[in-house]
GUKETOR-322646 format. One record per residue (C-alpha): x, y, z; residue number from 1. Coordinates in nm, 4 decimals. Layout:
REM GUKETOR-322646
X,Y,Z,NUM .
...
REM end
This chain:
REM GUKETOR-322646
0.0038,0.0032,0.0029,1 .
0.1383,0.3195,-0.1055,2 .
0.1011,0.6453,0.1070,3 .
0.1553,1.0128,0.0521,4 .
0.5127,1.1457,0.0613,5 .
0.4876,1.4465,0.2518,6 .
0.8627,1.5289,0.2078,7 .
0.8027,1.6435,-0.1565,8 .
0.4928,1.8548,-0.0637,9 .
0.5251,2.2205,-0.0615,10 .
0.2456,2.4482,0.0156,11 .
0.1036,2.6600,-0.2565,12 .
0.1717,2.9865,-0.0449,13 .
0.4504,3.0670,0.1942,14 .
0.3140,3.0256,0.5364,15 .
0.4508,3.2696,0.8049,16 .
0.6342,3.1395,1.0896,17 .
0.4555,3.1916,1.4273,18 .
0.6761,3.3455,1.6983,19 .
0.5505,3.3497,2.0694,20 .
0.7188,3.5870,2.2873,21 .
0.6934,3.6064,2.6573,22 .
0.4741,3.8854,2.7980,23 .
0.5188,4.0095,3.1605,24 .
0.2394,3.9597,3.3851,25 .
0.0340,4.2588,3.4584,26 .
-0.2110,4.3178,3.7365,27 .
-0.5765,4.4393,3.6421,28 .
-0.6090,4.8192,3.7078,29 .
-0.6815,4.8967,4.0685,30 .
-0.6030,4.5144,4.1896,31 .
-0.3956,4.5236,4.4904,32 .
-0.3545,4.1935,4.6725,33 .
-0.3457,4.2618,5.0400,34 .
-0.3334,4.0327,5.3404,35 .
-0.5948,4.2589,5.5238,36 .
-0.8494,4.1671,5.2524,37 .
-0.7893,3.8117,5.2525,38 .
-1.0250,3.7022,5.5214,39 .
-1.3080,3.8707,5.3481,40 .
-1.2366,3.6759,5.0328,41 .
-1.2156,3.3580,5.2171,42 .
-1.5536,3.4075,5.3779,43 .
-1.7595,3.4514,5.0521,44 .
-2.0125,3.1841,5.0379,45 .
-1.8630,2.9954,4.7448,46 .
-1.7267,2.6460,4.6909,47 .
-1.3793,2.6362,4.8045,48 .
-1.3630,3.0143,4.8687,49 .
-1.1017,2.9515,5.1481,50 .
-0.8500,2.7634,4.9160,51 .
-0.9053,2.9608,4.6122,52 .
-0.8379,3.3115,4.8131,53 .
-0.5196,3.1617,4.9602,54 .
-0.4077,3.0300,4.6372,55 .
-0.4483,3.3674,4.4462,56 .
-0.2691,3.5351,4.7345,57 .
0.0321,3.2918,4.6927,58 .
0.0323,3.3448,4.3153,59 .
0.0327,3.7089,4.3454,60 .
0.3164,3.6992,4.6129,61 .
0.5238,3.4875,4.3614,62 .
0.4367,3.6896,4.0557,63 .
0.5045,4.0540,4.2080,64 .
0.7878,4.0171,4.4693,65 .
0.8467,4.3748,4.4626,66 .
0.4942,4.4332,4.6111,67 .
0.5342,4.1965,4.9107,68 .
0.5799,4.4560,5.1777,69 .
0.2614,4.6295,5.0234,70 .
0.0777,4.2836,5.0368,71 .
0.1494,4.2446,5.4151,72 .
0.0543,4.6085,5.4946,73 .
-0.2534,4.6036,5.7439,74 .
-0.4106,4.3401,5.9610,75 .
-0.6837,4.1080,5.8881,76 .
-1.0132,4.2049,6.0520,77 .
-1.0245,4.0840,6.4128,78 .
-1.3657,3.9457,6.3899,79 .
-1.2889,3.7274,6.0902,80 .
-1.3266,3.3654,6.1281,81 .
-1.0569,3.2282,6.3640,82 .
-0.9856,2.9182,6.1427,83 .
-0.9368,3.1503,5.8302,84 .
-0.7111,3.3868,6.0532,85 .
-0.4963,3.0678,6.1363,86 .
-0.4878,2.9655,5.7579,87 .
-0.3596,3.3180,5.6637,88 .
-0.1093,3.3279,5.9431,89 .
0.0353,2.9796,5.8531,90 .
0.0509,3.0745,5.4685,91 .
0.2057,3.4241,5.5408,92 .
0.4563,3.2567,5.7922,93 .
0.5559,2.9963,5.5555,94 .
0.5982,3.2437,5.2613,95 .
0.8066,3.4909,5.4488,96 .
1.0328,3.2131,5.6047,97 .
1.0783,3.0791,5.2371,98 .
1.1784,3.4208,5.1140,99 .
1.3846,3.5084,5.4104,100 .
1.1535,3.8030,5.5368,101 .
1.0232,3.8969,5.8595,102 .
0.6913,3.7765,5.9279,103 .
0.4409,4.0305,6.0440,104 .
0.3830,4.0177,6.4497,105 .
0.0149,3.9284,6.4118,106 .
0.0699,3.5780,6.2641,107 .
0.2252,3.4647,6.5901,108 .
-0.1332,3.5149,6.7529,109 .
-0.3376,3.2754,6.5346,110 .
-0.3576,2.8988,6.5752,111 .
-0.6149,2.6328,6.4821,112 .
-0.7487,2.4006,6.7603,113 .
-0.7830,2.1238,6.6676,114 .
-0.5294,2.0955,6.4046,115 .
-0.6666,2.0867,6.0460,116 .
-0.5748,2.0721,5.6742,117 .
-0.6144,2.4209,5.5036,118 .
-0.9395,2.2713,5.3449,119 .
-1.0904,2.2464,5.6774,120 .
-1.0674,1.8397,5.6863,121 .
-0.9272,1.6572,5.9891,122 .
-0.5668,1.5594,5.9800,123 .
-0.6608,1.2231,6.1529,124 .
-0.6871,1.0163,5.8227,125 .
-0.3828,0.8601,5.6340,126 .
-0.4094,1.1686,5.3732,127 .
-0.4117,1.4238,5.6603,128 .
-0.1177,1.2581,5.8259,129 .
0.0769,1.2443,5.4970,130 .
0.0184,1.6249,5.4141,131 .
0.0978,1.7155,5.7959,132 .
0.4159,1.5109,5.7652,133 .
0.5414,1.6883,5.4538,134 .
0.3986,2.0445,5.5265,135 .
0.6192,2.3588,5.5939,136 .
0.7420,2.4088,5.9488,137 .
0.5148,2.7137,5.9896,138 .
0.2196,2.4798,5.9728,139 .
0.2772,2.3145,6.2954,140 .
0.2890,2.6515,6.4758,141 .
-0.0544,2.7485,6.3370,142 .
-0.2167,2.4093,6.3368,143 .
-0.3008,2.4522,5.9606,144 .
-0.1479,2.2028,5.7277,145 .
-0.0997,2.2147,5.3435,146 .
0.1397,2.0772,5.0847,147 .
0.4756,2.2515,5.0635,148 .
0.4241,2.2647,4.6866,149 .
0.1354,2.5089,4.7349,150 .
0.3830,2.7647,4.7862,151 .
0.5194,2.7273,4.4536,152 .
0.2045,2.8206,4.2636,153 .
REM end
């Protein structure tokens, strides 16, 4: 059975070569990620609002390193959910430790009891123990555990 020999085929017209260039990320106008707004975003009654807000904060932290001091400016509202505050504190402390920055004083005042995964699930399962065993050191201090790879988003 004979097939087509595409090595001898030439298109009728010259096809321009596509060139893809990297574009630096830009922030939407007026968007300023701040730890002080994070608790409010986590409290939105939406499926996985807590983890979505945290992951977006981490992405912003990693994308705009020059804005990190501004991102840490201010405090989360004191009347926020205590577990959400512990989640924020654990993530901020893990990010600042990784990047060798000083953690804000307020992070030392928030801890979840009993300890849970950042999703809110118990760590008393095989999966929970696996995540807790490999979580960043800051997680133990706050009683909130998440995968270390989450900080690389």
